[in-house]
N, C-alpha and C positions, 0 to 999 in steps of 0.2 A: 021813161028811161029807167032801167033797173039800177039799183044801188049795189053796193058790195055785198057778197055773201059773207056769212059768219066765218066760213073757212078761209076766204080770201083775206078778210081783215086779220084773222089770227096769223096766217102765214106771212103776210106782208109786215104786220106789226112786230113779229118776232125776228124778221130778217134784219141783219146788221146794216146791210146796204141795199139800196134799190138802184137798178139801172134805169135811167131816164133818157128817153130819146124823143125830144121835141120834133114836131113835123116842120119841114121847110115850107116855104110859100107854095111850092109846087106839089106838096103833099108827101114827098119822100121824107123818110125819117133820117134825122141826123145820127151820127155815131153815138151809141149809148155812153152816158157818163155815170159813174157811181156816185151816189149821194146818200145822205142820211134821211130817214123817213120816220115819222112818229105817228102813232095812232091816238086819237082823242075820241073816245066812244065809238061811233060808227063812221068816223071820218079819218082820212089820212092827209098828213101835211108834210111839206118839205120846204126848205129854204136854201138859198144860195149863200155859201159862206163868203163869197166874194161880192156879195151885194148885187147891185144892178150891173156890175162889171162882169159877172159870170156869163160865159158864153151860152151855156144851156138855158140860163134864165132869160137872157135876151131873146133867144130863139123861142122859148115858151111864150113870152109876151107877144111875139109877133103873130103867132098862129093860135095860141091857146089850145093846141091839140098835140098829142103825141102818144107814146107807147111806154109802158113800164114793165119791168120784170123784177120780181123779188120772191123769195121763198117758194119757187115753183109756180108762181102765178104770172101769166102774161096777159096784159090788158091794155086796150086802147083807152085813153083817158082825155079828159078836158082839164085844163089848168085854170083854176078860178082864184084870182088874187083876192086877198083879204087883208084888211087893216083893222079889223075889229079888236079892240083892246083885250077883252076877255079871252078871245081865241088866242091871241098872241101870248098872253100870260100862261094859258094852258099849254101851248106849244113849248114855251120856255121851260116849264116844269118837266114836260116829257123829254125834251132834249137833255136836260140836266140828269134826269133819272136814268134814262136809257143809255146815254153815252158818257156819263160821268166817269166811268173807268178809264177813259182816254185822257183824262186830266183837264184842268182848267184852260190850258193853252188852246185846246181844240173846241171845247164846249163854249167857252166865253165868246169865241168868234161867232158862234151860231146864235148867241143871245144879244149880240151887239145891234145897235140901231140899224146899221147897214144891212145886216142879214134879216132882221125883223121886217124890214121894208119889202122883203121879197117873199114873204110867207104866201104859199099857194096851197090850195086844197086840191087834192087829186080826186076827180070825179069820174066814175066809169062812163065811157062813151058807148053809144051803140055801134056795133061793128064786130070785127073778129076779136075773140079772146079765147084763151084756153088755159087749163090748169094741168 
């Protein structure tokens, strides 16, 4: 399975929002939802600010597959849940750095335990993709 290209990582990492469309059980994609995304090295991570109550997150948990769009990149992905402490701390720092201009009200919700519990890694899936 191929990873992200440097160009994809740069484009998605710079994007303010990512459109995430988890797959339904029948394989059809749900309506895209705009979310925040952060880059940690060669990996991309996202969280649900509503914690496990977020619709897109519940759908992502059900199939672990979907499609993302950001910075001109369209990609089928797998959603890999992580609860690794070091990863979550790095994701916290990136959310604070990248989105701090929106103020503590918004960023703090992404750093709360409920959101941290939904940290997912976006992994390229084999299949269609285009830039």
